[in-house]
C-alpha positions as CSV (number, residue, x, y, z in Angstrom):
1,M,-39.0,61.2,82.8
2,K,-41.9,62.0,84.4
3,I,-44.6,59.4,84.4
4,N,-48.6,59.9,85.3
5,V,-50.8,56.9,85.6
6,I,-54.5,58.3,85.5
7,G,-57.5,56.3,86.0
8,G,-56.1,53.4,87.7
9,E,-53.0,51.5,88.9
10,M,-50.3,49.7,86.9
11,S,-47.3,47.8,87.8
12,T,-43.7,49.0,87.2
13,K,-43.2,46.1,84.9
14,E,-46.0,47.4,82.5
15,I,-45.0,51.3,82.8
16,D,-41.5,50.1,81.9
17,Q,-42.9,48.5,78.7
18,Y,-44.8,51.8,77.8
19,I,-41.6,53.5,78.4
20,D,-39.7,51.3,76.0
21,Y,-42.4,51.6,73.4
22,A,-42.2,55.5,73.5
23,R,-38.5,55.2,73.0
24,K,-38.5,53.1,70.0
25,K,-41.3,55.0,68.5
26,Y,-39.7,58.7,69.0
27,V,-36.1,57.5,68.4
28,G,-33.9,60.8,68.5
29,R,-36.7,62.8,70.3
30,Q,-36.0,63.6,74.1
31,I,-39.1,62.5,75.9
32,S,-39.7,64.4,79.2
33,G,-42.8,62.9,80.3
34,M,-45.7,60.5,79.6
35,D,-49.3,60.3,80.8
36,I,-50.6,56.7,80.7
37,I,-54.6,57.1,81.0
38,I,-56.3,54.0,81.7
39,D,-60.0,53.6,80.2
40,G,-61.3,50.4,81.1
41,E,-59.5,47.8,78.8
42,F,-57.9,50.7,76.9
43,V,-54.8,52.7,77.5
44,D,-54.3,56.1,75.9
45,L,-50.7,57.5,75.9
46,K,-49.9,61.3,75.8
47,F,-46.1,62.2,75.5
48,Y,-44.2,65.4,76.3
49,F,-40.9,66.1,74.8
50,S,-38.2,68.3,75.6
51,D,-38.1,71.3,73.1
52,T,-35.4,73.1,75.1
53,D,-32.6,71.1,74.0
54,F,-31.3,72.1,70.5
55,Q,-30.6,69.3,68.2
56,H,-28.1,70.0,65.4
57,A,-30.0,70.1,62.0
58,Y,-28.5,69.2,58.7
59,R,-29.8,70.7,55.5
60,S,-29.4,68.7,52.4
61,A,-31.4,69.2,49.1
62,D,-33.7,71.7,50.9
63,Y,-35.1,69.4,53.9
64,L,-33.8,69.2,57.4
65,V,-32.5,65.8,59.2
66,N,-31.4,65.8,62.7
67,D,-29.3,62.8,62.2
68,M,-26.8,62.2,59.2
69,N,-27.6,58.4,59.3
70,K,-31.2,59.3,57.7
71,L,-29.4,60.6,54.7
72,N,-28.7,57.9,51.9
73,D,-24.9,57.2,51.1
74,A,-24.6,59.8,48.3
75,K,-26.2,62.7,50.4
76,Q,-23.7,61.7,53.2
77,K,-20.8,61.9,50.9
78,E,-22.0,65.1,49.3
79,F,-22.4,66.7,52.8
80,S,-18.9,65.4,53.8
81,E,-17.3,67.2,51.1
82,K,-19.0,70.5,51.4
83,Q,-17.0,73.4,52.2
84,R,-17.9,74.8,55.5
85,H,-18.1,78.3,56.5
86,K,-17.7,79.9,60.0
87,V,-20.6,81.7,61.3
88,G,-20.1,85.4,60.5
89,E,-17.4,84.7,57.9
90,S,-18.0,86.4,54.6
91,N,-17.5,84.7,51.2
């Protein structure tokens, strides 16, 4: 992950705390970089995400999720019992 500190200096410990914050805030997303912009007593954060990596998406009840754990137990069971078709296979 590429980190840019703009407008001042910051210790490695502080930078690591912002990285931990970003990972907790954006669980399941690949953060490729972050700008930490120091403005007096305030800090602004700008995140960059890797959009090149494909994440598997699951479709259930007309909405998409990238992690089955986000579905409730009933939807997980429904999805596990669905008949799957290979790509290009005709019905």
